[in-house]
N, C-alpha and C positions, 0 to 999 in steps of 0.2 A: 267632154266638157262643153257646157253651153256657151253660146257667144258672149253672154253677159258675165260669164265666169272665167273668161280667157285670162291667161297669165298677164300680170302687170309688168310692163317694161321697167326694169330697175333703173334705167338711165333717165326715166321721166318721173316716176313716182317716188315718194319718200322711201328710203330703204326699209322702213318698218311697215310699209303697206302690205297687206295680205288679204286674201279672201277666205271666208269660212265656206264650208260645204254648201251652205245655203246661198252662196253668192254675195253675202253681205261683206262690205269693205271694212277693214280695220286699219287704224293708224296707231302705231305704238301700242298694239294690243287692245285698243279701245274701239268699241263699235261706233260707226258713224251714225247709226240709228240712235244710239244713246246720246251721242254728242248733239245731234239735231234736236232730240227731245228736250235735252237739258238747256241748251243755249239758243235754240231756234235757228232758222236759216233766213237769209244767206249767212254763212259762217266761214270765216277764215280760220283754218286749223294748221298749226305748226308743230312739227316734231322738234322740240327745243334741243333734244340730245343730238339730233342730226345737224342742226345749225352749229352747235359746238364742235362736233366732229369734223364738219367741213371747214370750219375756221382753223382748226388744228391742222388739217390736211393742207390747206393753203399755206399756212406758216411753215410747215415742215418742208413743203416743196421748194420754197425759197431759202430756207435755212440750210438745206443740203447743197446749195450752190456756193461758189467761192465769194461772191460779192455780198456785203452786208446789205440787208433789205428790211425796210419798214413796210409791213403790210397794213394798209389803211382800209378798213371796211368802209365801203361807199354807202353812207347811211341813207342816201336818197332812195335806195332800193326798198328799204323798210326800216324804220327806226321806232322803237319804243324803249321805255326804261328797261324792260326785261331783256330786249335784244342788246342794248348797250352793255348791260351787265355780263351777258354771255360773251360778247366780243372782248370785253376787258379781261374776263377770266381766262380766255384763250390766249391772251398775250398779244392781241392785235392792237394797232392804232385805229383811228377813226377819221374819216373826212366828212365834213358837213358843208352845206351850201346855202345855209340861211341862219338867221338868228333863232328861228324856231327849232331847227335841228340841233343847234348848239345848246339851246336851253334844255332840251330833252336830255342830251348827253350829260350836261352838268348836273341836272336833277338826279341822274343815275349815278352820280359821283365818278363819272369817267374822268381820268386824269387829263386836265386841260393841256398839259405839255405834250400829250400824245394825240392831239387833235390838229388837223389841217383844215383851214377855212377856205372854201372855194366860192365861186360865183362871178358872173359877168357884170353885175350891177349892185354891189354891196352898198347898203345905206350907211350913213355915218353912224347911226345907232348900232347897226350890226358890227361895223368895224370896231366901235368903242367896246362893245360887249366882248368881242374876240380878244382885243388887246388887254382889256382890264382883267379878263379871265385867265390870261397867260397861255393862249393857244401856242402850239409848237411853231407853226408857220402859217402864213397867209399866202395864197396863190393869187398874184396880181394879174388883172385881165385887161387893163387899159391904161393909157397915159394919165387920164384924169384920176384914176384910183391911186396911182403912185403918190400924188400930192396929198390926197386925203388921208391915206394910211400913214404917211410920214407925219402929217400934222397931228394926228391923234396919238401916234407913238411919242412924239415930242411932248405932248400934253402929259402923258403918263411917265415921261422920263425913262423910257426903255428903248433898247435897240431891238426892233422887231425883225425876226427872221422872215424872209419872203422868198417866193419863187416867182418867176415869170412864166405865164402860160404861152407857149409858142404854137403858132399855126404853121404846120410844115407841109401842107399840100399832099397829105397821104390819103389814098382811097381805102376806106375801112371795109368795103364790100358788105355793107349792111344797109338798112333802110335809111333813106335820106334824112328823116327826122331824128335819127339817133347816130348820124355820122357827123363828127365834130372837128375834124382836122383838115378839111378841104378849105379853100380860100373864101368861098361865098357863104359865110355863116357868121354867127354873132360872137363866137368864142375866140379868145386869144389875140395875140399880136403876131402879125405875119412876118416871117423871115424874108419872104420874097419881095415885099414892097418897102422894106426898111423900117417898119413899125417896131419890130423887136429891138433893133439896134437903137432906135430913138428912145425906147423905154429904158434901156441900159444907161444911155447917156444921161437921162433925167434922174434915174434911180441913184446913181453913184454920187449925185450932188447932195443926197440926204443922209446925214450921219445916223439918223434914227432908224434907217433900214439896213439890214444885212442881207445881201443877195446870196443865197446859198446854192441856187441852181435853176435850171429850166425844167418846165413841166409840159407834157403833151399827153392828151387823151384823144384817141382817134375815133372813138365811137363805142356803141354798146351792142351786145348780142352778136359778137364777131366769131364766126366759125372758121373762116379762112385766115390763117394766122400769119401769112406773109407780110401783112400790113404792120403787125407788131414789130417784126424784125426791121422793116424799112424805117419805121418811125424811130426806133431805138438808135439805129445807126446814124440817122440824120440828126437826132437830138444831141448825141455825143459830139458829132462833128461841129454842130452849131455852138455848143458849149465851149469847146476848145477854141473856136474862132473868136468868140467874144472875150474869153479869158485873155487871149493873146493881145487883142486889140485894145482892151481897157485895163490891162494889168490886174485882172481879177483872179480869184482862186475858187471859182465855183466847182464843187465836187459832188453835188447831189444831182442825180438824174431821175426825174419823175416820169415814170412810164405809163401812168394812168391805169385803166382797167378795161372793161368791156369783154371779158372772157365769156364766151357763149355757153349755153346749156341746151339740153334736148327738151323740146316741147312736144314733138311728134316723132314717130319712128324714123323718119327720114333724116332728122337732125343728127349729125355725127360730130359732136364737140371733141376737140383735142384734149387729151389728159392734161391736167394742170401741171403735172410734173414735167411734161414735155415743153409746155409753154415757159415754165420757169427756167429750164435749161436753155431754150432758144434765146430768151431775153438776156440771160447771163452771158452766154457765149457771144452774142452779138455785141453787147456792151464791152466785154473784155477785149474782143478782137478789134473793135473800132477805136477803143480808147488807146490801145497800143499803137494803132496806125496814126492817130492824130496827136499822141502825146498828152492825153488827159489823165490825171490822177483821180479816179473815181473812188470816193470814200463810201458812198451809199447810193442805192437805188430805192425808189419807192414804187409800189403798185397799189391799185385801188379796186379790188374785187368787191362786188355787191351781190349781183344776181347769182353768181356761183355759190355763195354761202347761204342765202336765204330762199332762192328760187325753188329748187327741188324739194326742200323740207316742207313747203307750204302747199295746201290744197284749198279749194273753196267748195263748200257744200250748198246745194240749192234744192228747193222743193219744186216739183213740176206743178204748174197750175192748169195749163191747157195744152192740148196737142191738136194741130191742124194739118191734114194732108193737103198740100198745095201742088197743083200741076205746074211744072216748070216749063216743059216743052211737051210735044206730043209723045206720050208713052213714058214720060219721066215725071215722077212725083217725089216731092221732098216733104218730110215730116218736120213741121215747125213746132218745136218743143219750147214752150214759154215757161220760164222759171221766175222765181220771186226776187231776182236781182237784175243784173244787167250792166249797162255801161256806167252806172254810178259806182259799181264796185270793181269793174274791170273795163277800163277805157282802152286798153291796149289793142284790142281787135279793131275797134273803130279808128284808132289813131294811127296804128302801124300796120294794119292788116295782119296782126299776129295770129299764129296758129296755136291750137291747144288740143290736148287729148282729154276726152271725157268718157265716163263709164256710168252705167246704171249701178248704183252703189248699195241699194238696200235689199236686193234679192237676185236670184238667178233667173234666167229666161231661156226658153228653148225656141223662142220666136226667131224668124230670120232677121238678119241685119238689114236695115233700110237707110237710104240716104237721109240724113237728118241735119237740122240746123238748130242750135240752141240759142234762143233769143231772150231778151229781157222784157221788162214790163214798162219801159219808158216810151215816150211819144216821139220816137225816131225810128225810121226804117233802118238806120245804121246801128240800132241797138242790138248788136250781135255779140254773143259770148264765144261761141264756136261756130265758125262759118260752115264747115262741111265735116261731117263725121258719120260713122256707121253705128247706129244704135238699134236695139231690138224693136221690132214693129209693135210690140204690145206695151210700150211705155204709156203710162196713164197718170192722170192727176194724183198727186200724193206720193209718187215715186221720188227717190232721192237721186240727184245727179252729182257726181264728184268731178271736178275739173282739176287736172294735175298742174304742177309747176306754176302756181299762182302766188308764190311767196314773195316775189320781187315785183315792185311797181304797181301792184293792184291796190292794196290798202293805202299806200303812200300817195296814189293819184286819185283816190276815191273822192266822190263829190256827193252833194245833196240834191242832185238834179231831180226835178219833179217833186221836190219836198220829200225826198227819200232819206230816212236816217241811215247813216253808215253802219255796216254790220259790226258785230263783235269780233274780236281776235282772241282765239284760245290757243294757249301753248301747252304742250304735253311734255312733262319731265318725269322720268322714272315711272312711267305708267299712270301718272296723275295729271288730270287736266285742270287748268285754271285760267281765269280771264286775265289777259294782258291789257286789252283795251275794251271797255264795256260797249255794248250796243247803244247807239244814239236813240233818243226818244223824240216824240213830237214836241215835248217840252224843250228839248235841246234846240230844236229848230227855231223856237220862239225866244230863246234865251238872249240873243243879241238884237232882236227886233224891237226897236224903240217906239214903234207905232207912229 
């Protein structure tokens, strides 16, 4: 077997990914060459059937546990009307963090009662959209927000269910920019400095708000799961303490998400079934210890559901051998996308797996770096990988596990239209989000 035709790690690539004898990559039995010819590159490609399967797997993992659980898909990972419909069909709830995400969900006819609204700085317009639409609950993030949500709930003459986001000082063992439960960051109300207790004091003064529980999200792409258990135990204890102090009956425990996936061979994510058991066991044991009656837990997976089913296809434009140090050369492979369609490498120093996707090769593997076309030295898609030495302009490169946070964080940097998003269902490909054009770049420009 040639280097370019080596087996695809099923923990990283879509389960439907396969290679033909020619070395050509297929996704859900469709040729990436044909997809690139039909839709052009760069191109986001999703196996929609795998998104659905992973959503069902996530739901089943928690349904098999003793505690009632609402699984909210974290739409920030990637949201389109098609994805919202798949998530709804799988029986999951949804969390949104902006008026735009909520608008997409509602346009897809996602049940508003199954939507949770997040965000550390919601505008009045966003709060009004959430309450008027009838979202299930709003996660409050500050003292200021309590008053604003209460005022708008009173305007609509409803009692709005809310949760308070608690900062618990938990180390998520992930990149600083996606770690969200330590003290020195923007999210939540600190239990340590008394902010959380002050929030409860203020909240109970508003009849238009119904406090159903506390919420904690410790970060994203977490592979060491001890932080999940520590956060769950601390959240249960904090809920019981506040219930007793204020005479409340909070019974929902929001455990957040952040369940990691494999991007490279060295990543070893924990099975979601094991995580579901760990969280349930922790909440059950801690709730017995502190005397809390837990009616429901919530979790918010995003990356787990859409990350592995998605890949990005690029066309090679130039290849440069660059001397790194004496005797060490790196091949700089420039593709027709870059940080505008995948900012994660520049932002988080993220790692990815990439392959030559349109043919086989018997050439030796060489140290390579896949870079984009933008005017930044940091415009890197895959920092270090081993690719065949004979890669040439016109070849296709496929990058795995790009389904989460790539299209949703994409930009028009350097006046670059954002790529199309294609979904494959039952062996048929269709456009979920069309490719932007130069006309789109000018559509909002008033001159």
